[in-house]
C-alpha positions, 0 to 999 in steps of 0.5 A: 390787936386781938381783932387781927390774931386769926386774920392770917390763918392759912386756907388749906385745899379741900379734901380731894375725895369730898371735893370730887363729891361736891363737884359731882353733885353740882354737875347738871349733866344727865349722865354722870358717874361718881367713881371716887366714892369709897362706899359700896353701891348696889346694882342700881347705884344706891347705898345698900343696907346689908340684910344682916344689919337690918335684922341686927338693928331690929333685935337691938331696938327690940331688946327691953334693955335698949338705951342710949347710955354711954359705953365704957371708955374702951368700948363695948366688950362684946364688940372688941372681943368678937372683933379680935376673933374675926381678925386673929382667928378663933384659935389664935395663940395670941388670944389663947395666951392673953396677949391681945389688948383691944379697944373700940375706935371711931372706925379705922381712921380712929384706930389709926389715930389712937395708934399714932398717939400711942406710937408718938408717946411710947415709941418715939423717934422712929420713922414710920413707912407708908406704901407708895402710893397709900391712902391719902389720909395715912400721911395726915394721921401720923404726921399730925402726931409728930411722927416722921414718915417715909415711903416704901416701894410698892406699885410698879407703874410700868408693869402695873404690878407689885414692885416686890424687889423694891419693897424688900429693899425698902425694908432692908434699908430702913433703920432697925426698929422702924414702923411699917404700915401694911394694908391687910388686904385690898390695898388702897388705892391700888387694889393690888395685894402681895400673894401668899408667897410674897407676904412670907418674904415681906414679913420675914424681911420685916422680922429680920430688921426688928421692924414693927408692923401696923396692919390697916385692915379696912376690907376684911371679907369685903375684898374676896368674900372670905374673912379667913383669906383676907386675914392671911397677912395679919395672922401670918404677921402675928406668927412671924413678928409677935415673938419679938415685937408688938403688932398693931392692928387697926380694924374697920367695920365701915365697908364689910358691914356697911356701917360707914357713918356709924364709925365702928372700929377697933384697935388691937395691940398684940404683945410679944411673947415673953421669954422671962417667966418673971414678966407680969403680962397682966400688969403690962396689959393693965398699964397699956390699957390705962394709957389707951383709956386716957387717950380715948377719954381726952379726945372722944370720951367714949366711942359711939354705941349704936353702931357698936351694938349692931356690929356686936349683934352680928358678930355674936349671933350665929344666924346673923353671922351666917347672913353677914357671910352671904352679904359679903359674898354679894358685895365682893361678887358684884365688884368682881363682876364689874371688874371683869366687865370693865376689862372686857369692854375695854378689850372689846373697844381695843383701847390702847394699853393693857387692862388685865390688871383691873381683874388681877386687883381686888377690893373696892378700888382699882389703880387704872394707870390713867394719868391726871390729864386723862382723869381731868378729861374724863370729868370735863368731857364725860362727867366721869369723876375720879381722883387724879391718881387714876384710882377708881371705885369699882363699886360705883360701876353698874350695868347702867353706867359701865358702857358710858365709863368704858367708852369714856376711858377709851376716848381719853386714852386715845386722845392722849395716845395721839400725842404721847404713848400710854 
């Protein structure tokens, strides 16, 4: 009977991060710390609206032509064009050669989703490789589009450092023409990035196998406070790879402009250089743009306008752009300060283990090396909340809670050390 056709729908487990937030909000303890949330917090633990954003909002709303009309399907042109310059560089050869297709998306997640749909349709039957570990949502995004996923070596848990040889071996062993999802900077969840020399080796290895790179750029400028430094891997990738194959870039403005809930992002597709002079690049771009338009139209019709107008105003107004640079330095500097403070406090407490990896990492997150049992004890005994992998959001630390967190980590490490070696 029709009454029963939905009775056996499987209940899935709650999203880990949002489940942590719910448990944290229900915790009655007076002293509690949320280190799971992937959003910047100021020194008082409160959400921070960037000064550049406040100024941009005012200008947007005071514009006599301000309205809430729909954007074009592929987004706000002043956003997508300026966003491309931010990630590729003002003097990018790919931009000069008109080889870049840019569309607006629902932040970085939406960009990844559009890329996944495009890959599923036009680059089928290729395995897509994700770092081990990676952002939890990566698997879901690509697998729901029917894309086969695998992992490449990344984190060495013994040394708390990059497993470069394993990484290169994974690239070598992958079937030619596979797709590799690369974290542009501030790797999530580890906070550990290859250095520039290592990026050269990684991207040369990818090029040698005709693999396709998809860069996930969620933290440009937020990681180090320097847009160019944080775009190094992407720009090097374009230089090394786009001579022979397309390069995908998924770009988010959630973190670096603080537009989390406004969902502002872009997908950029850099087309390869064409050796055949008879190839009509404009025609190829038009065809691909039409396909992306159809995908966007069928799912969201068009992207949200308000956040796009704010981001566009910041990227295209010199005074606001300069203020934004200062804002990113404010955020990245505070996070680095908290990294150093946490490391120093653990060293001062003589907490078993080594903790220099906390300051060697960058960006919002740190892969601490804490075990799931330690994480569980942090929550139950100390009201310190983080994901079971041991990843903490450094942005959740401040001068008011860092002593509590350091002491809590010290206790759980010693508690486990009494029965097993950490």
